Kinemage of the C-alpha trace (Angstrom):
@kinemage 1
@onewidth
@group {chain A} dominant
@subgroup {mainchain}
@vectorlist {calphas} color= white
{ca met a 1} P 94.529 109.327 74.927
{ca gln a 2} L 98.153 110.009 74.009
{ca ala a 3} L 99.599 106.509 74.480
{ca pro a 4} L 98.313 102.934 74.422
{ca leu a 5} L 96.964 101.498 77.673
{ca phe a 6} L 99.344 98.552 77.372
{ca arg a 7} L 101.997 97.557 74.847
{ca asp a 8} L 104.111 94.415 74.847
{ca pro a 9} L 107.617 95.826 74.220
{ca ile a 10} L 109.246 92.428 73.538
{ca tyr a 11} L 106.886 90.697 71.103
{ca asp a 12} L 104.380 93.510 70.418
{ca gly a 13} L 101.668 90.857 70.360
{ca ala a 14} L 99.240 91.725 73.174
{ca thr a 15} L 95.708 91.237 71.830
{ca asp a 16} L 92.105 91.049 73.032
{ca pro a 17} L 92.601 93.269 76.117
{ca thr a 18} L 89.850 93.195 78.745
{ca leu a 19} L 89.669 95.496 81.769
{ca ile a 20} L 88.238 93.878 84.908
{ca tyr a 21} L 87.609 95.640 88.217
{ca asn a 22} L 88.622 93.420 91.142
{ca arg a 23} L 86.346 94.491 93.989
{ca ala a 24} L 88.219 92.437 96.609
{ca ala a 25} L 91.547 94.110 95.776
{ca gly a 26} L 90.003 97.483 94.844
{ca glu a 27} L 92.010 97.702 91.639
{ca trp a 28} L 91.695 97.356 87.869
{ca trp a 29} L 93.214 94.308 86.160
{ca leu a 30} L 94.132 94.122 82.488
{ca val a 31} L 93.856 90.607 81.074
{ca tyr a 32} L 95.050 89.910 77.534
{ca thr a 33} L 96.163 87.130 75.223
{ca ser a 34} L 99.626 87.070 73.757
{ca arg a 35} L 100.257 86.076 70.163
{ca his a 36} L 103.758 85.693 68.825
{ca val a 37} L 105.634 83.381 66.524
{ca val a 38} L 107.940 80.993 68.319
């Protein structure tokens, strides 16, 4: 893989990514938590 699957360009804090296949929609969803200092 040449590049990351997902990168948060603003805070660069996307963590704990989980890929989930949504059978009803027929597509892959990427769910993640966002950690950044406010």
